[in-house]
N, C-alpha and C positions, 0 to 999 in steps of 0.2 A: 205088389202087396206081400208076396212071400218074403221079400227082404225085410219088410216092415215087421211082420209077425216074428221073424227070426230074431230081430233085434230086441223085442219086448222083454223086459226083465221077468224072471220066473214068478215074482210075487205079483206081477200084473199092475204095479203102481206106475202110472205114467200120466203126466199132465197133458191137457188138451193142447197147450201151446207147443209142448215138446213133440206131440204126435203130429200136429200140423207141420212143424218144422221138418220132422223126419220124412213125412210123406212128400213134402214139397221138394226135398232133396232127391228122393227116389224118382220123382216125376219131373225133375228139372228138364226143361226143353233142351234139345241138343244145340249146344252153342259151339260145335266144332272142337278142334283140338286145343284151342287157346286156353280155355278154362282148365281143362285136364292137365295141360302142360304146366301151368302155374302151380296147381295143387300138387302135382307129382314132384316138381322142383322143390316146393316147400318141404315135403316129406323127406326127400333125398337130403336136403340140407340138414334137416333135423337128425337124420340117421348119421350123417357124416360128423355132426357135432357131438355124437355119443348119446343121442336121445335124452337130453336133460329133461327133467320134469317141468311142468308149467310154472311151478313155484321157483325153480332154479332160474328159468328164463326171466321171470319177474324180478328176481334178485339182481340179475345182470343188468336189466334195463334200469332198475332203480325203484325203490319202494314207492307205491302210491301212484305210479304213472299209468300202468295198465292193470286191470283186475285179472284174477285167475281165469274167469270166464272168457274174457277177451283173448288172452293168450291161447287158451285151449281152442277157441274158435279159429284162430289163425293157423294153428298147427294141425288141426284135425277136421276142420269144417269142410263142407261140400260146396260152398258158395265162394265167390270172389270176396275176400275181406276188404275193409277200408284200407286206404294206403297208409295212413298214419300209424296204426298198430302194426301193419305188415312191415313197414320200414323199421320200426323199433325192434321187432322180433328178428328180422334178418340181420340187423347190426349186432344184436346180442349173440347170434349164432355165427358171427364172423363171416357172413355171406357178402356177395357182391351186390350192393344196394342198387346201383345203376342198372345192372342186368335184371334184377327183379322188378325194377320200375318199368322197364320195357315190356317184360312179360305181363305185368299187372295191367298196363294200359291196353294191351291187345285183348287180354281176358275180359276186362271190364267192358270194352266195346262189343265183344262177341256176346257176352251175357246179356247186355242191354238190348241188343238187337233180337236175341232169341226170346227174351221176356216180352218185348214189345209185340213180337209176332205170335206168341203162343197164347192159346186160350187158357185161362186159369182153371186148375183142376177143381173138382167139387170139394175135395178135402181142404185144399188151400184156402178156399173161400167159405169155409164152414161158418165163420162169424159174419159173413156178408150175405147169408141166406136172406132172401126177401128184399135185398137192396140193389137189385139189378138196374132198376130205373134210375135210382139216385147215382149209382156208380157211372152209368152211361152219361148222365148229365155232367158230372164232374170231369169225366175224361174228355167230353166235348169242350169244356172250358179250357182244359190244358191244351188241346189242339188249337183253340182260338188264340191262345197266348203266343204260340209259335207262328201264327199268322199275323202277329202284330197287334192283336186286340186283347187288351187286358180285361179283367173281370173280377167279380166278387160274388161269393156264395155264403149264405148263413145257414148253418144246420142247427136245428133245435129239437129238443125232445127230453124225455125223462132221464134221470141218472141210469147208466148201464144200458141204454137203449141201442148203443152202437155208434154214437157220434164220433168218438175218438178213433175207433177201428176203421170207420169209413174214411176219415181224414188220413189215417196212415196208409190206407190202400191207395188213395189218390196221390198221396205224397210219393209213394213208391213208384207209381205209374209215371208221375211227372219226372222223377229222377231218372227213370229208365229212358225217357224221351230226351234227356239232356238238359232238363230244367234244374236250376239251382233251387233246392228246397230248404226252407227255414222252418223251424218248429218252435213255438213258444206256448207255455201253459200258465194259466192264472190260478191262484188259489186264495182262500179266505185271508191268509196271513199277509198277502201282498197288497191288499186293497189300499192301505195307507201310504204306499210307496210308489210314486209316479214312475211309470214306464218300466218297472222292474221286470215284467215278463219279456219285454222286447229288447231291452238294452244288450244283454249278454248275447242273445241270439243274433242280432244284427252286427254287433261289434265283431263277433267271431267269424262272420261270413267272409271277410276279406282279410288275407294275411297283412300284417302291419307293413311289410316291405312293398306291397302292391297298392296300398290304400292312398287315395288322393285326399279324401275327406278324413280328418282326424276322427278317432273313435269317439263314441258318445260319452264314454266314461271320462274322457279328458275334460269335458265341460265342468264336471264336478271337481276334478283335480285342480283346475285352474282357479277355483273360486277364492282361495285364500289370497291370491295376489291380483285379483281382477278389479280392485278399487272399490268403489261404492257398491252397495248391495244391488244385485241384479236378479232377474227372474231365471234362476238356473234351470228350473223345470221346463220353461218355455224354450230356453236355449237348447236343452237336450232334445226336445221334440223336433226342433228345426234340424239339428245335427242328424238325428235318426232318419228323418225323411230324406235328407241329402244323401245319406249312405245308401238308402234303398234306391234312390235315383241312380247312384253310381253303380250299384249292383246290376240294375236293369240295363245299363249301357253296354254291358258285355254279354249278357245271356238272359233269357227269360227267367223270371223268379216266381216261385210259388211259396207264399207265406201262409203257414197253418197256425192258427191261434186257438187254443183249446180253452174251454171253460170261461168264456168272457163274461159270464154272469158275475164272476169275482173280480173282474178287471177294475183297476183304479180309474178315476175320471179322466186323467191325462191319457192313459192308454186308449180309452174309448174315443177321445178327441183325435188321437193319432190314427186310430183305425178309420174314423170318418174321413180324415184327410187322405189316407192311403186309398180309400175307395174312390175319391176324386182323382187320385193319381193314376188309377187303372184306366182312365179314359185316354191317357196319352203315353202310357208305358206298357211294355210287355210284362205285366204284373198280375198274378192271380192271388187274391186274398180269400182264404177259406177260414171262416170262424165257426166255432161251435159253442152253443149255450144251452143251459137249461131254461125252461119257461119260468121257473121260480128260483130265486126271488125276482119280483117284477122290478124293472128299472126303466125310468123314463128315457135315459140316453140309449139304452138297448132298443127300446121301442122306436126311437128316432132312427137308429142304425137300420133296424129291420125295414122301416118304411122307405128308407132311401134306396132299397133294392127292389127291382121288379119282381113280381110273384114267381116268375120262372127261375129266379136265382135264390129263392127261399125254400129250403127243404125241411119238412117236418117229419121226423121219424116216429112212428108209432110201434106198438108191440107186434110181434109176428103173428100171423094167422095160424090156425090149427095145422093146416097143411105145411106151412113154412116151419113150424116147430118140429113137425115130424121129419122134415128134410134136414133140419139142423141136428136133431138127435141122431139121425142115420149117419151124417157126416162125422159127428163126434164119436159115436159108439162103434162105427164100422159095420152097421147093419140096421135094418128097419126096427124101430122100437116096438116092444110089446105093450099090451094094454096097461100093465101096472106102471111101467116106466112113463108111458104117456100121461097117465093120471097124476103121477107125482110131478111131472114137468108142468102140468097145467097150473100148478100153484105159482109158477114163475110169471104168469101173466104175459107170456110172449116176450119177456125181457131177455135179450141175449146174454147179459152179464150174469143174471140169475141162473140161466140155463148152463152157462159155462162153469160157474162155481159148483153147481149141483152135479154136473157130470164129472168134474175133477174130483169132488169128494167121493162120489161113487167109485171112481177108479182107484182112489187111495184105499178105500175100504174093501176093494176086491168084490164089490157088490153087483157087478155086471156079468151076466151069464147068458150063453146062447140057449134059446128055448124054441124049438120048432122053427128054425130059420129066422128068429127074431132075437133082439137083445132085450133081456128082462132084468129086473132087480132081484137080488137074492137076500132073503132075511130082512130083519128089521133094523139093520145097522145104518141104513141110508139116512142122511140128514133131511129134514123136512122143510127147511126154510133157508133163505139166503144167509141170515145171521148164523145159523148152525153150520152152513157150508163154509163161511169165512172162519168161524171158530175152529172148524175141523182143519182148515189149512194151517192156521196158526198153532194148532196143537202139535204139529210135527216139528216145531222149532224147539231148540234147547232153551232152558231158562236164561242162559247167558245171552243168547241171540235175542230173546224177547226184551231183555233189559236194554240192549243196544238199540233195538227198534223202537221201544217206547221213547227213548231219548231222541232218536231221529224224528219221531212223530212230532215232537215239540218244534222242530225246525221247519216243518212244512211238508207238503206232498213231495217237493223236490228239495234236496239238500246237498251240500258239498261235504266230502269226506274230511276236508280240513276243518270245517266248523264242528263236525261230529267229534273229531279228535280233541278239539279245544274244550268242548262242553263236557265230554266224558273224562278228560284228563288221562287218556290211554294212548299208547303208541300204535302206529299203523300195523305193526307185526301182530299185535294182540287183537286188533279189530278185523283184520282180513278174513280169518276163518269164519267169523260170525257173519260178515257181510256175504261171503260166498255161500254160506248155508242159507241165508235169506233169499239170495238170487236163485239158488237151486230149488227152494221151496215155492218159488213163484210169488214171493212177497215183494221183492225189490227187482228193479231193472236198471241197467245203465242207461243214462239219458245224456249223451254228449259228455261234457266234463263233470256232470253231476250224477248222483244216484236219485232214483225216484221210486215211490211206491207204485206197484203195478196198477192199482186203482185207488182213488181217494177213499173209498169205503174201507180198504185195508188200513190205511193210515188212521181213519176215524176210530176203527175198532181198537187199535192199539192206544190211541190218544185217550180214549175214554176209559181204559183200564185203570188210569191213574185218577184218584179222587180229585174233585175240583179244587179243594183247598190246597192239597199238595201240589197240584199242577201249577198253580200260580207261583208258589215258591220255587218250583223247578224252573219256570220261565225266568224269574228274576236271577237265579243262580246262573242260568245259561247266558243271560245278558252280561253278567259280570265276567264270565269266562271268555266270552267273545270280545268284550272291551279290553280284557287283559292281553289278548294276542293281537290287538290293533285292528279289529274288524271295522268296516265302515260304520258310521253312526246309524245308518238306516237299518243295518242288520241287527245291531244291538237293540234299537228301538222296536224292531219287529218282535223281539222277545219280551220287552217290557209292556207293550200294549195289552196283552192278555192278562197281565197282573193288576191292571188298574182297578178293576171292580172288586178284587179280593184282598188287596194288600194296601197298606199305608206306605206312601213313598218314604224311603229311608234316606239317611244322609248321603250314602254312596250315590243314589240316584240323582239327588239334587246337585251334588258336586260334579258328577259325570255330565249331566245335562247343561250345567253352567258352562262347561268347557267346550261343548259341541253345539250349543244352541244355534249360533249363526249358521254353521255348516248344515245342520239338520233342517233348519227353516228353509235354506236355499234348495236343498235336495228334495225334502218331503214335508212340506208345510202341514199337510193333513195328518201326518204322524206326529209332528212336533207340537201341534196345538193341544191335543188331549194329554200328552205327557206334561207339557208346561202347566196346563190347568191342574193336573194331578199334583204336581210338586208344589205349585203356588198355594193350593188348598191345604198343604201339609202344615205350613207354619206361618205364624204372624209376621208382620213387618219387623225387621230387625234381625231375623234369623239369617244365617249365612246364605249368601247368593240370592236372597228373596227379591231385592229390588232389581237386580240384574235380570232375573227370570221373568219378573212382571214386565219389564221393559221389552224383553224379547217376545213375550207373549203378545203384547200390544202390536208390535211390528208384524208378527206372523198373522194376526187377525186382519190387519190392514191389507197385507199382501193378498190374502185369500178373499178379499171383498167384504169381510165382516166389519165394515167401517164404523158402524154404530157402536159395536162392542169395543172396537179398538179405541175410539174416541173416549168412551166412558172410562176404560181401564187406564189409558194414558193420562187422562185428565185427573183422575183420582190420585195417580202416582206422582204427578208433577207436584202436587201440594205436599206430598209426604217425603219425597226423596231428598237426601242431602248431598248426594254425589253429583257434582256439576256436570261431569261427562254424561251420566245417565239422564240428567235433567235436559240436556240439549237433545239427546236421542228421543226422549219422550215428547218434547215439544215438537220436534220434527214430525213424529208419528201423529200427534194430536192435530197439528196444522193440516197435514195431508188428509187425514180422516175427516175432519170437520168440513173442509172445502168440498170433499167428495160427497158428503152428506147434504151439501147446500147450506151450511151454517158457518161461513167464514168469520162472522162476528164473534163466535165462540172462541176462535183461535186468537183474535185480537184481544178479547177480554182476558184470556189467560196469559198472553204475552206481556201485558202491561205490568201486573204484579210480579211476574217472574223476572222481568228485567230490573225491577226495583229491589230485588233481594240484595242486601248489603254485602253478603259474603261472596258474591260472584267475582271471579277474576276477570280482567279485561278481555281475555281471549274468549271466555264463555259468553260474556255480554255481547261481544262482536258477533259471535255465531248466532245468538238469538236474534239479533237485529237483521242478520241475513235471512233467517227464516221469515221474519215479519215482512221484509222487502219482497222476498220471493212470493209470499202468499198474496200480497197486494197486487203484484203483477199477474199472478195466476187468475185472479178474478177480474182483470182488466183495469184496475186502478193504477194506471201507468205512472202518473205524476207522483202520487204518494209513494209508490214502490221505488221510483227513481231516487227520491229524496232520502228514503230510508237506506237504500243501497249505498248512497254516497256517505251517509253517516257511518254505516257499518264498515265501509272501506277505510275511513279515517281511523276508526277504533281498532280495526285489525292491523293497520300499519303501525299504530302506536304500540300495540301489543306484540309486534314482531311475530305474527302468526301467519305464515305463508298460505296454508290451506284455506283459512278464512278469507285472506286477502284475495285469493283466486276466486273464491265463491262470490264475494262481494263484487268484484270486477265483472264476473259473469252476469249477475243480476242487473248491474248497472248498464252493461253493454246491451242486454236484452231490452231494457227499458228505453234506451236511446233508439234501438232498432224499431220498437213499437211506435215511437213518436216520429219516425221517418228521418231521424238524424243518422243517416247511413255511414257517413265518413267517421263521425265520432264513435259510433257503435263498433266499427271495424278497428279503430285504434284501441279501444278498451278491450276488445276481444283478443287482440294480439298481445296486449299486456298480460291478460289472464293466462293465455297459452304459455307464455314465457315462464310464468310462475309455476304452472301445473305440470310442465313438460316432463320433469324427471322424478315426479313423486308417484310411486305405484298406487298409493292410497287415493289418488285423484284421477285414476284412469277413466272412470266414468265421466267425471267433470271435463276431462280433456276431450273426450268424444263429443260431449254436449257443446263445448266451445267450438270445435271444428264444424259442427252442424250450424251453429249460429253464424260462424264466419261465412259459410257457404250461402246462407240466406242473405246476409248483408252484401256479399259480392253480387248476388242477383240484382239487388236494388241499385247497385252502382253500375249496372249494365255490363258486368264482367262475368257473363253467364258461362263461358267456357271454363273459366277457373272454378266457378261454383259447381259445375257438373263434376269436374275432377275431384273437388273436395268431397262432394257427396259420395262419389264412388269409393274414395279412399276410406271414408268413415264406414261405409257399408261393409267393406272388406275387413276393417279393423274390428268392428262390432261383431261380425260373424266369427272371427277367430277368437275373440274374447268371450263369446257366448252371451253377449249383452243384447238380449232380444228387444228390449225397449228402444235402445239407440239404433239397432238394426232397422226396426220399423220406422223410426223417425228419419233415418237416412234414406230409406226407400221412398218415404213420403216426399221428402224434399226433392229427391231425384225425379220422381214422377211429376211434380209441379214444374221443375226446370225443363224436363223433356217436353211437357205440354207447351211451355212458354216458347221454346225454340222451334216448335213445329214437328218434333219427332213423336207424333201421336201414336204410331204403332208400337214403338218402344215403351212409351208411357203406359199403354194398355197392357202390355206384357208384364211389366212390373206391377201394375195395379192388380192383376189377377193373383199374383203371389201374395200380396198383402191381404186382399179380401178373402182368399181361400184359407188364410191362417187365423191365428188368434190375435188380431190387431188391437192395439190400444184404441179406445173410443175416439180420441182426438185424431189419430192417424186414419182410422176407418172412415170417419166423416169426411176428412179432406180428400182421401183417395176416391171414395164413392162419388164425391162431387166432381172431381176431375174427370173420372170415367164417364159420368153422365153429361157433362158439358161437351165432351168429344162426341158422344152419341147424339146430342141435340144438334150439333153441326153436321153430322154425317147421315143421320137416319131420318128420312122424311116421316116415318111413323112415330117418332118420338112425340110425347111421352106415352108410356103404357098406363093402364088404368090405375095401377097401384102406386105409381110414383109419388103423387101428391099427398099420399097418406103418411109418408115417412117423416113426419114432423119431429119425431123423437131425435133425429139427428141435427136438430136446428142449432143448438148452442153447445159450447163446451161447458164443463162444470164451472159454476160461478158466473155464468152469463157471457163468456167470451164468444165472439162471433167466429164461425168457420166459413171463410169467404167462398171456397169452391162449392160448399153445400148450398149457400145462399144463391150463388149464381146459377147452379143447376136447377134449383127449385124455381127461381125467377123465370128461367127459360121455359120450364114446364108449365107454369101458370100462363105465361104469355102465349104459348102455342095452343093453349086450350081456351083462349078468349078471355082470360082474366088478367088483363094488363094492369088494372088498378091494384089488384092484390100483389102482383109482381113488383110494382113500384113501391108499395108499402113495405114489402119485405126488405128491399134494398135501402130505402131511406131510413127505415127503422134501425137497420144495422149501422148505417153511417152516423146517425144521431147518437146511438147508444155507445159506440165503441170509441175509446180513446186511442186505439191503435191505428196510426196512419198507414202502416204496412198492410192492414186489412182493407182500409178504404181504397187504396190504390187499385185493388182488383175488382172493385165494385162501381167505381165512380163513372166510368164511361157508359156502362149499361144503364146506370141510374139516369144519367143525362139524356141518353137516347129515349128512354121510356117517358121521362118527364116531358120532353118536348113533343113526343108523338101523342101524348094524352092531353097536352096543354095544361099540365098540373103546376100551378105557380108555386105551391108549397114545396113540391119536389124539386123544382128548378132552384129555389132558394137554398135548399139543403146542398145541392150540387155547387152552387156559387160559394157557399160558406166553406166547403171543403177545398175548393180551388184557392181561396184566400189563405187557408191554413198552409197549403202546399207552398204558396208564394212566400209566406212569412217565415217559413223555416228553411234551414240550410239542407234541403233535401237532395237526393241523388238524381241522376239523369232520368231514371225510370219514372220517378214522381213527376218530373217536369213534363215529360212526354204525355202522361195521362192528364195533367192539368191543361195542357194545350188542347188535347183531344176533347175534354169535357167542355172547356170554354168555347171551342169552335162549334161544337154541337149546339150549345145554348144560343150562341150568336149567329149561327148559320154562316160562319166565317171560313171560306175555302183556304185562306192563307194559313190560318192557325191549324186547320185540319191537315193541310199539306205538310206543314212543319212537323206536326206530330207524326205523320206517316214516315217522314225522313228519319226522325229520331228512333222510331220503332225499327226501321230498316237497319239503322246503324247498330242497334242493340240486338238484332237478329230475332225479332218477335213478329212472325208473319201474320198471326191472326189479328191483333190490334192494328197492324199496318194495313191489312186488307179492309178492316172496318173503317179506319180513318180515311182511306182512299175512296171507299164507297160513299161515305158521308160527304167528302169533298166533291165527288161527282154530282151528287144531288144539289149541293149548294151552287156549283158552277152552272148546272142546268137551269136552276132558278134565276141565275144572274144573266142567262142568255149565252153562255159560252159552251155551245154544244160540242165543239172539238175537244176542249179541255175536259168536259164531263165524260165524253166517251173514252178518252185516254186513261183517265183515272179509274173508270169502271172496268175497263179491260185489264188494267194492272191488278185491280182488286180480285177479279174473277180468276186470273192466272194464279194468284196466291191461294185462293180457295181451292182451286183444282189440285194444287200441289199438296194441300192438306187432306184431300179426299173429302172436303166439306160439301157433300152433295146437296144438302138442304140449302146452303147459301147459294150454290150455283142455280138451283131451281128458283129460289126467291129473287135473285138479281137478274134473271134472264130477261125479264120485261120491265126492269126498273126505269130504263130510259127509252123513249120512243126511237124506233129504228129510222 
């Protein structure tokens, strides 16, 4: 402590953070000669280079790369510096970089070992007074991560209560143990921008040369050439989670996320999924939040954690406050200091600011072995303490900081330069001044206010009306230097309530609307509403912005508003390209709302407009055809698609031709005309292949081709096709097609008996944000497998999930129906199970749906003696026979007819066809039925052979329930 006292400036002005840093240096645990050797070599190199100033070293490195504070810490610090700045400084001083890297690695290892072994000093943990239990819990979680057990902890409490400091303490501990630590912070300005707090943090964690998974940011960069509009936010979420998975493959990871009460909805979704990932990865997620504002998704996150992993920080007790003051002041506090500190309510931030203000005012004096306050110059509140800290800044620095406050709690120096219109040389002295005053700190590649309250104090110095104009001017400055749209939008959003949208805003938004909607729809919607409200129809960009607003509303699930806005605009717009876009949005939205008749009512008069060109008319007919097919009206949809194809061919419009072929192919597939569907699909692929604008359609066609190959019993080719689409969709960031590819692959894997692989893929879909169609299908497949494997199936809640029954517009989801049928049957409700299946067979025009339900419907109808059910089955068999269907349909027709007629020959033929197609479950079921029919005919040997073959197949599938059920099917 003698060294510490000797260092203190004569005026006694010292910040608590500086004091803690100094004492920690003086008390640094012995880490051997490695650390000392590195620090000595740095000083020797500096002397040999002529002892250039920190600013001269900065100049040699290059302006704006390292700050004065960082360079000074490398040259004169007492701890091992980070490698990146050390490398830059050594190179600037013409030193041997490789030699220093060797020294640095030894020093880092030695210091980490010493820190891990040493007990923290009382002064070093001044801000952690009263947090011993919480710190112990968090350190235990770090240890568990190294044992292969991930975990998650949520810390909550009032502002300034010590959440961030506790997180930084555990982050430092995790890093000292060898954990890769990541830090992200949320703030109020980032709420409209999906994943903003996490993207930079995770992207920067892996050097580009070592990365297997592309950076999250590339999802957005690829959007301009990725074809049809895709959900870029969902794609970025998947990419981010994949990167975290990649990070955890090489070393345990500790992710710290601060202030999640300000997190956007997508970040909260990503955090929930990261929590699930901790169950299988060496990943520790620590998040901090205030209790207010109340958020439902934060409450859900909190409830997802066991009580032992939820930490609530409250104010320090009187004894803990005294301990805190003693650590900060260097001696036990006197009664007056204690009384003044009582106004802080045990809040560590308030206490810290109060002590720092007292130190700056030289108001701390020793009195009878205690530390007391001297005179009336001491601030009496937190606000006064903050104001006191800011009073030490020059006016030039305050101007810079007020502008920085517009950019958020964290900001980049590049953006600050753009907004202020000044050079880095002019700004550096003022930024250094703010750092030295304890207002700013370096935070990775950005600057950050030391506490959000400091930023708020500066932000609120500017009058509200002026603030809005500043935000708008900042947006213009950022747009002028090519900042990403979401960074510009972040500045425009605070101006919405106080400003009228000007022409520049409308023009800028018209140019970036598609990109902004893809990246940040929650930010795009209020901006689009703002600009649309600015001017009447006919003003520049108005119709385009209305069109984009309707599309954004549909994407975010506000389908009623999307339908209303698009419907109003269809009647008004004269631009045929916008008309087609609006009708597409209107059709999608009205179908989602359950009112497809509104789409058809609007399409009629729209198609009748005399001024439409043939290509626009053809595109509108494709929309009509697709909408018919979406609601299960396959015949009508097919006819419209054929008409649209003829119109597109005459108009020489390849994109519309490809779309018409796609709808027509899908309609043929739904009718069971697999060969014709494949032919049309391959025609469409040939048209769409080389057109970047049809990239999404190309993926859709490849998926359709895979489904058709399945029905032609070419399942190996179908699986290859699904896996290729899955990889292509992942690279393109097309989450919708990625989900569809996974769903198709799951159905195919189930079909060929690879049930464990199917379940693994199913978990990926059900743990994510799956499209409702995909979720219902995958849920159904997973539960059908469970029904065959688990004797305890179903659980009590299963039969309540009727919300998954149908797709929008009434389409049947076959795997869901089959799972629910098995659940009803196993609980003694066979009649309800049969009604579920026959109702689906009656209602659906889709033969490719019926094919998955027919055999079970036949089995149930016969077991119940239900003549109406039997007739439904026979009608479907006739449909299959009448149409040119594929081998898969023919095998099912034989199976169903054999069940109805008790015909072992047909059942045996169905089993052989199933075997040739590589479908073990229906093969086993057909063999089992054949065994029963043969036994009833008196052929005991044939019956036993068929049943043994069936049970062998069930065993290969792990179908324990079927093995139990068939164990006594035939007499021994």
